[in-house]
N, C-alpha and C positions, 0 to 999 in steps of 0.2 A: 287542331290540338284537341287531345283528351280531356274533358273537363271532369275526370273521374280521376283524381290521383291515387294510384295504386299504393302508395306509401300512405297515404292518410288512410287507407279501410284497413291497412295492416295494421297502423297505430291505434286503430279504435278497438280493433280484437284484440292486441295486448293490452289494453288499459293503460296505455300511456298519455304524457300530456298532450293534448291536441294546440292547446293555444298558450300562450305567454300568460303569466298570472300577474296581477296588479305588482305584486312583492318584486317580481323580476324588474318590472318598468320601474319601480321605486330604485331596484339596485343599479339600474343603468344610469340615474342621476349621478355616481360617484364616476361613471365612464365620461360624461358629460364634463365635469372638473378636470377629469385627466386629460382630455383632448384638450380644452383650455390652457392648463398649464405647459403641454408641449409645444402648443403653438406660441404662446408667450417666451418658452426657453430659446425657442429658433428666433423669434423678433427681439430679444433683448440684443443678442450679439451674432445678427444673422452671418452664415459663411458655411464654409465645408465642414469645419469642426463642429458646428451645432447641429447641423445634419446629421454627421456619424453619432452624437448624442444622443438627438431624437429617435433615429433610426436603432440604437441599441435599447435605450430604454424603453420605446414602444414595443421592439421584439418581445422582450420579455416578459412586460405586462400584457401583450395582447395574447401571449401562449397561455397565461395562468385566466386571464379573464375569459377567453374562449373556453378553456378548463370547464369553468362555473357554468357556461351555457351547455356543455356536455353535462355536468353535474345536473342542472336542473331539469334538463332533457328526460334524464331516466331517474331520478332522485326528486319528485314533486316536495316543495315546501308545502306540504298539507298536515304537518304536527307544529305544536308548538317549539318542540326539540328541534326540527331541522330548521324552520323560522329564526331561531335563536342564532343557531350555528352560522346560517346564511348572513345574517346583520352582522356577526363578528368578522366574519370575510369582508364583508360590506365597509365595516371600520378597516380592517387592513387596506385594502384598496384606496381610502379616504386618506390615510396616513402616506401612504406611498406617494399619492397625487401631491400632497402637501410637499414632498421632500423633492420633487421632481426640479424644482427650479437651482436647487443647490447639490442636486445628486452627485454631481464631479468636484464639488469644493467640501462643503462643510455637512451636507446631510447624507450623505454615502451611507452610513451606519443605518438611521433611519431608515431609507431606503430598503436596505438589505433585511433588518429586523422585519418592518413590513410585509416583505414579500416572502417572509419565511413563515409569517403567519399566516398568510394565504395560502400556502401550499400545505400546511399542516392542514387547517381546515378544511381546503378541499380534500385530501388522503381520507381524513377521518370520516367523513359524510358520505365518501363512496365507499368505505372499508364496513362501515356499520348500518348500510343502505338496507342489506338483505336482497340486493337486486343483482342481476348478471353484471353488473358497473363493479361490484366487488371484487370479480375474478380481474376485470381488465385492471385496476387501479394498482392490484400486485404486481402487473407486469411492467406497466409504465410508471407508478409510483416511485420506485430507486432513481428512475431518472430525474423525474420532478426534483425528488431531495437533493440529487446530486447539483441540479441546476440552481436551486435555493441555496445551497451550500456556497456554490460559487459568486453568486449574487452576493451572498452576507460575507463573503471573504474581500471581495471587490470592495463592500463598503467600507472595509476596515484599513485599507490601504490606497494612499494618495497618489496620484501620477498615472503614469502611462500603465502599472499594472491593474487599475481599474478596470481600463478600457480591455485588458487583454481578457481578463477574469469574466468580465460580463459578456463579451463577445463569444468566450468558449462557452458560457452558459445557455448563450443563444445558439450557438452549434449543437450543444446537448440536446435541446429542444427540438431542434428542426431534423435531426437525425433518430432521436429516438423510435418516431414511429416505425420507421424500417429496421431498427434493430430488434425489435420486439414483433410478436405475432398481436395483429389488432383485434382478435377474439375477445369478447366477454363485454365490450360496449354494444348497446342496441341504439341505433341512430332513429327517433320517432321523425321523422323526415319532416311533416308540417309544422310542429313545435319548434324544431331545430332550424330551419330554414326562415320561419318569421323572426324567431331571434337574432338572428345573423340580421335580417332586412332591418330591424330595427336599432342595431348598431349603427349601421348605415345611415338611418335617418338622424340617431343622435349626432353623429360627427359631422355631417351636412349642417344639423343646429348650429356647430361651432362657426362654420362658414357664415352664417347669418348674424350671430355675435359679434362676430370680426367685423362684419360690416358696421355694425351701430356704435361699436366700441373704438373703432377707428375714426369716428366722426365725431365724438364725445368734442362738446365744447366749439363745435364749427358752426357758423351762421348757415342757415337753410336757405339758399342760393338755387336757380332754376339748373347750374352747370352739376353743383353738388346731388341736386335729385336725380338728374340724368344718368350720374354715375353710380348713385345707388341702386337704378333700375337695372343697369349694366351687371353690378355685382351681383345681385339677385337673379339674372337671367343666367349668370353663369352656374350658381348654384342648383337652379331648375334644371339647366343642361346635365349636370352630372345625375342629380335624383333620376332624371328621364332616363340617360342612357343604361342604367340598371333596373330599373324598377319599370321601364315601358314595356320589356318582355324578358329579361335574362331571369328576374326574380323568380317568376311563374315558370319560365323553363327550366332553371336551375333543379327548381322542388320537382316538377315532375321528373327531370332526368336523374336525380336522385332516389327519388322513390321507386323507379322502374328498375333499378338496379336488385341483384338479391341480396338479401340480408348480409352475408358473409362477406360481399363487396363493398358494402357502403361505407363502412369506417374507412378504408384508406382514400375512397373518392372525396369523402367528407372532409378528412384531413386536409386533402391537398388543395380542394375547391372553396372551402369555407374558413378554413385556417390559414393556409399559406398564399393565396390568392388575395384572400380579405385583408393580407398584412399588408399589400401593398397599394390596393383602394384606401385603406384608411390611412397610410402615411402620406399616400396623395391628397387625401383631403385636408388633412393637417398641414401639408405644403401650401395648398390653395389658400386655405384661411390665413396662414402667415402672410403670402405674398397680397392676399387682398388689405390684410390690416396693416401692411407697411406701405400701402399704395392708394388708399382710398380718399384720404383726407388730402392728397397731394395729386390728384389725378389731372391736373393742368402741368405737371413739372413731368420731366425725365425722371424714370425709376431707378434707382440704383441696382448694380447688377445683382445683387442676392436678391431684391425683391423682385425684378422682372422673372429671374431663372425660378424663386419659388411659386411665383405664379403659374408660368408656362409648365414649368417641371412638374408640379402637382398635379395639372390637368393631366399632364402627358403618364405620369406615373399610373394614376387613376386607370386610365384607358389600357395600361400594359396589364395591370392588376385584372382588369376585366377581360381581356386576352386569354390571361393565365386561367381564367374561372372557367370560360367558354371551353378551351383547348382540353381541361380534365375533364369537364362533364360532357363532352361530344356536342357542345351547342355549335349551330352555324358561325360561319365566318370570323373565327380569331383575327384573320389576317387584317380585317377591316379595321379593325381598333387599334391594332400596331403601327398602321399607316395613318390613322388619326393621331397617333401618339407622336411621331415622328413630326407631324403638321403643324399641330398643337406647340410642339416645343420650338419650331421656327419662329414662333411669334414672338419671342421674348427680346430679340433686338429692336422691336419697334417700340417699347417701353424707354430701352437704355437711349436710342436715338433720337425719339421722339417725345411723346409723352405716355404717361401711364393708361389714360382713357384710351389712347388710340390702340396699344396694346390690349386692353379688355375688349374694346369694341371688336377687335380682329380675332380674338381669342374664342368669343361667343360666337361670331359669324363661323370660324372653321371648324371648331369643336361641335356645334349644332348641325352645319352641314352633311358631314360625316355621321350624326347618329340619325339624322333623317334620311339620309341614302341607304343606309342599313336598314331603316324601317321598311322602308320602300320595296327593299329585295326580300325581307322576310314577308310582306304581305303578297307580293307577286307569288312567293311560294306557298301561300295559303296559311300563314303563321298567323295567330292572333293571339290577344290576352286582354284584362278587364281593363287596361288602358288604350290599348290599340288593334284596331281592325281596320279592313278596307274602308268604311265610311267614316272613321275619324280621318285618316290620310285625305280622304277627299274633300271633308269638311277644311283641312288645314288649307286647300289650294285655292288662291285669288280664285274670283269669278272673272271668267274670262268676258 
């Protein structure tokens, strides 16, 4: 793999942000709370209805949150005015997160108003930036405004129309990049990929939090410590599955594309595919939260499906990420998704810790097998090389 990322060289020449700023990391703290609220929204009343609500809410939230990643990628928060507007957007996301538990009951209007504020701040910052993104937001901005209007209208109406309007809002967001020309936005690859990688780290942090909160008030026993070790290992497997190689390979693949082709690839690979990755993490965290304190008992159907299904969805998202960016073997992740999904009945028929240990073994087995194929093909990264694979093998 070429260590010189052509995208990074071009970014430096354009004067764009090369690294995430500390203000952006501060902004991400709100995203931690958002993931926590979505996880709790599912665990409070687990089931297909709750899954649909989480998918809808996170869909519209992720579109605008990713929009702020695009914003800071081009409009650096390097002035007091820009920082102030970014903090106003952060306030909007915080109110949005606060309203998540009752978004389909009593706090839908708060959700809609916060979403409208977020959308307005995003559009104004782009439009007044004096960058190429000002032209881009004139194309995509009306669709964002339409989507925000649908979210607000849905917040004013109770019952099934709210589901319909928010689903329409999500549909507008998914289709809008294909309805307008993607020109106008500049994807500065090193910053763009780093920011998306940090979002994955933030979301995985919620899985760690789910382990701790699920054990609140429990006595520390050998069995509990063993279950914690399994839960942390599963989170590590998800981390390694993406950051072992795909994080770097994705950045190189995006940077190697001509500037004119980057926008569509960035939307499909880092916005759409990441939606699946992140919902997968949310469901995995929910599954851990519902089973970690009762590992010696059979898991409920909802908990077992959330745990295995979350990991499966994460792998499906990775397969899409690989397919979009032309990375090797997306099919391996699809097979892995089917295999880990098949572990759900173990928790329902036996015990939750049994499902967890088989899930770790199966998921990690596919990831390591994929790593070995990459090493044989000459692939390497900062975390993975032939020497690290050899070091993992037991001495004969």
